N, C-alpha and C positions, 0 to 999 in steps of 0.2 A: 511474389515478394521482390521489391526493387530496392537496390542499394546503390548509393552514389559515393564515389571516393573523390574528395577535393584534394588535389595534389597527386592525381592519378598518373601524371607523367614522371613521377619519381622512379629512379632505377630500382628502388626497393619494392615497387608494386608487384612484380612477378612472385615474390615471396607470399604476398597477400593472396594473389590469384591461386597459387598452388594450394594454400590452405583452404580456400573456398572450394576448390575442385575436390580435394581429398575428403573434406568434411561436409560434403553436400547433404548427407543425411541429417546432420545437426542443423545446418543453415541452408534450407532448400531455396536457393536463389533462382528467380526466373529471369531477372534482368539486372545487369551491372553496368553502370555508367562511370567512366573515368573522366574527370574534369580537370583541365589544366590550361593555362594560357599558352603553354609551349606546344603548339600543334606538331612540330617536328618530332619531339620526344614522344608525344601521345601516339603518333603513327607507329613508332617502333615498339613501344611498350604495349599498346593495344593489340597490335598484330601478334605479338608473342602471347599475350593473355588469351586470345582466341585459340591459338594453337595448343596451349596448355589445357584449356577446357576440352577441346576436341580430342586430344590424346587420352585424357582421363574419362572421356565419355560423359562430360557434364552437359546437359541440354540447355543451360542458361544462355541468354543472349548478352553479348558484350558490345558496347558502343563507346565512343569517346567524343568529347566536344570541348571547345573553349568558351562556350556559352553557359555560365553558371546557372542562370535561371532555368534554361531548358534542361540542363542536366539533372537538377535537383527536383524538377517537377514530378510529382507523384511518388517520390522516394519514401520508403518506410523508415529508412535510417540513412544518415549521412556521416561518413567517416572523414575526419579532418587530419591530413598528414602533410601540411604545407610548410614551406620554408621561404619566408619573405627575404628576398635578396640573394637566395641561393647559396651555394658553397662559397662564393666570393665574400658575402657578408659574414658567413660563419668563420671564414679565415681571419677576418678582421677581429671578430669577437674573441678569437683564440690567441691573437698576437699582441694587439696594442695594450691590454692590461699587463702583459709581462714587462713592458717597459717601465711600469710603475712598481714592479716587484709584487704584483698580485697575480693570482692564478688566471690563466686564460682558458676558459671553457664555455661552451655555448649555452649551458643552462645554469651555471653556478657563478656567483660573483658578478663582476661588471659586465662580462660577456653575456651572461644570462639576462641581466637587466636590459641590455641593448636589444636582445632578441625579443624580450617581452614588449618593449616599447614599439618595435616594428610590427609585432604580431597581433597584439590584443585588438587594436582598432579594426584590422582586416577580418579577424575571426568574428568579431561582433557584427560586422556588416554582413558577412556570410550567414550568420545565425539568424539575423533579422529577415533576410531573404528566404531562408528555409521556413521560418515561422509564418511568413505571409503566404507562402505557397502550400505548405504542409504543416499545419499547426500541431498535428499529432506525431510528426516524425521525431525520432530520437537522433541526437548528435553524439557521436563517439569521438572524443578528442584524444588524438595521439600526437598532437602538435606541441612541441616543447616551447617554453617551460610549462609542462602539463599542469602543475599545481596552480600557477598564476592564471593560465589561460582558462582552465576549468572553473576557477573561482570567478573570473569575469563572466563566463557564460551563465553560471548558476545565479550569481547575484543580479543578473539582468533577466532572470526568469525563464531561461531556456531549458528545454528538456535535454540535459546533457550529463554524461558520465565521462570521467577522465580515465585513460588507460595507459599503463606503462608495462614494459616487458621484463623489468627487473625481478619481480616476484616469480613469474613463471619460469624465468631462467634459473633461479635458485631451486625451484621445485624440481625441475628436470635434472639439474646437476646433482642434487642430493639423492634423488631416486636412482641415478646411475651409480653413485658411490655406495648406496645401500643395497643395490641389486633388487629393487622393487619397482613396480609400475608407478608412474607419476601420480595417478589418481589415488594412490595409497598415502601420499605425502601431504600433510596438512601443516601449513606454516602459520606461526604467530608473528605476522608481519605488521610492523607498526611504525608510524612516523608521518613524514610528508613526502611528496614526490621527490625522488633522488636524495632522500634523507631518512633512510629506514634501517631498521634492525630486525633480524630474525631471532626472536626471543625463545622460541621453542620450535621443534620439528617433530611432529607426531606421526607415528605409523601404528595403526591399530589402537589408537588411544594412548600410546606410550610415547613420552618425550625421549627421542633418541639423539637430541642435539649433543649431550655430553659424549655419547659414543662417537658421533660424527667428528667432533673436535679431537677426541683422543686417538681415533684410528685414521682419520683423514685430514688432520690439521695442516699438514704440510701442503697437500694439494689445494685445500681451501685458501690457505694463506698465499700460495703462489698465484691463484686466480685473482685474489683481491689486491695483490702486491702490497701486503701488509705483513709485519712480523708475526710469526705464529705465537710467540709468548704474549704479544698484545691481545690476540684473539682469546687466548686462554685466560688472560686477566679479565677481559670483558665477559666471557662466558656466553657471548652471543655472536652472531655473524652480521657485521654491518654491510650495508650496500657498498659496492666498490666506489660509489661517489663520495663516501665518507673519507676516502683518502685525501680529497681536496681540503678537508678540514683537519684531519688528524696528522697529515704530513704535508701541510701547505708549502712550507719553504723548500722542502726537498722536491716537491712536484714542480715548483717554479724553476728551480735549477735544472731539472730534467727537461722541461718543456723548452727552455731556452736553447737547448743543444740539438734539437731535431725539428724536422718539418711539422707543421700543425696537422692535427687529425683531419681538418678540412682539406688540406692539400693531398693527403693520402686518399681520402674518399673521392676527391675530384678525379684523381688518376684512375681509381677503380671504376668510377662512373663512365669514363671515356671508353674503357675496355668493355664494360657491360653494354653500353649503347651499340658498340660495333657488333657485339654478339647478338643483341636483340634484333638487329636489322637483317640477320641471316634467316631466310624463310624456312630453312631446314631445322632450326632450333625450336623444339616443342616442349621444353622443360626448363625449370630454373637452373642456371649454370652454377657450378660449384663455387665460382668466384664470388657469387652473391653473398656467401657466408662472411666474407671480409667486409661487407658493407655495414654490418651492425644490425641491431634490432631482432636478434634471434627469438623465435617463437611468437613474434608479434601476431602472425596469422592465426595461430591457435587461440591466443587470448582474445583477439578481435572476434573470431567466430563464436566463441563461448559467450562473450558479453552481448554481442548483437542478438544471438539466438535467444538469450534469456529476456532481453528487453522487448523482443518482438513476439515471443512465444507465450506458452502457458505454464512454463516451468518456473520454479523458484529454487535457486541454488545459491551457494556461497562462492564469491569470487573476490579477488583483491583488486580494488579499484580506487579511484580518487572521487570523493564525495564530500558533501558538507559535513562539518564536525557535529553540529547540533547536540553538544553536550557529551559526545563520546570521550573526548579528552577535556576534562572540566577546566583545565587551566588555559584553554584556548577559546577564542570567541566562537559563537555558533556558526558564523559565516566563513570561518577558516575551512580550507579544503585539506583533508587528511587522506593518507593512503593506508587502508586497513582492510581486513576481510569484511565483506558486506553481503547481505542478502540482496539478490538482484532478481527482479521480475518486471512485469509490464508497467509497474508503477515507478520503477527506478531502483536506485541503490540505497540501502539503509545500513549504515555501519553496525557491526555487532559490538556488544560490550567489550571493553578493553581493560585489562588489569592496569592499576596505577603505574604510570611510567616512572622509572627510576630517575632521580635528579640529574644524573650524568647525561641522560638523553633528553629529559624534559626541558632542561635549560636551553639546549641547542634548538630544540623544536620550537620553543616559545620565541627565541630570538629570530629564527628564520621566518616564522609566521609573521612577526612584526615587519620584517623586511618585505615579505610578499604583499602585505597590506599597503605599504608605502610604494612598492613597485607598481601595484595596480593603480594607485592614485596617480602616479606619474604617467602611466600609459593612457589613462582615461582623460586626464586634464592637462598634461604637458607642463612645461616650464622648467627652467634650470633649477630652481629651488627645490622642486619635488624630486628631481633626479638626484640632486646632491643629498637630500635627506634619506632617500632610499639607499644610496651607496654608503652613507655614514652609518646606517643601521645594520649593514651587512656584517656578520661576524668575521668574514675574510678581509674586510677593508677597515671600517671603523675608526679611521684617523682623519683628522681635518685635511692634512696635506694630500693624502692619497685620494680622499673623496673629491676634493676640489679639482685635482688634476684629472682624475678619471671622468668626472662630469664633463669637462671640456672635451676630452678625447672622445667620449661616447657620442656627444652631440656632433662633433666634427665628422666622425666616421659614418654617422647615420642621418646626416642632414636631409638627404633626398627622401628618406622614409618618414621623417617627422614633420607633420604639417605645421607644427607650432615653432619649429626651430628657425 
């Protein structure tokens, strides 16, 4: 079994490698190729990856290359974890919207649209090259904004499934609070990527979410940075990304007073790269936990194993709606539990979504449709329409100014600008 990782020079890759090494019985890799245009980073990350495999006794071969076509050749699955423009572009995404009084975040709002415009054309080009060389290969997308990128892949006929670590993070956290193993915890996770709610948490068939909120409400509220009475009012656990919607103005005030998350990550990355260059290091360093993306490796192993194996199980992924949420178009991409096997991901039936959540889901889905149109076809008018439709923007003056700012900050990445 051969797996290729596009964006393999990421400082987060050793977390993925550690998961591949620990879970080799689940995903028996024979060959792993890391692909990235930054060969200097690949040398350090790849060297550490080999040492991790060697220490844990994994027999698989690890190589790296800046040649995409050579790297994906013969791959059974291709994982996408790329960031067009690097942390510098992310820093812009997180800062210039604040000047207009809108949240600065790399997947939500104007910053998220900027990232989508830079990313979708590149991902589709990669996917076409994968399809030409390996028409049966699966694409696992971890590249943000996952919902929009996965929708682009699926609507262009690619064999793709989107993956996010929010659900597995909640599963692990709830299991810890309940004192049970993670595989005993079943989530009723519903919504869009980075716009989801946990409507039930089942252990042994029993919904223990009321108990979780009653006994551990303070801890959950602290993690989400939302008021506990608000969670009790909802009776569900929202994704921490919902804070950008439910507390938008407070978040803007907060973000204006501190360095961007991109600046924090860039500083961590410099330290990590220095560590990775140490030939004595043969395990992922503790500092990597500050990089984000917890449990991504476990989720990636489980998904890839099901897509390439003979098992059929239930995982929380990003897949085509196809009537699951009847108020959304079939080609919308939703994030829900789905059966996953060699044929792909099929969402399980979902209880009717309450109006409080359905309204926001429908609004953001419309925005994602317009965002994808802008990414595929370009043009200032399409960018403006996408921003105007976003629930965190939605005003003529804001959308107009943000459109010009977005294009100005991303001109080098937009072929039509």
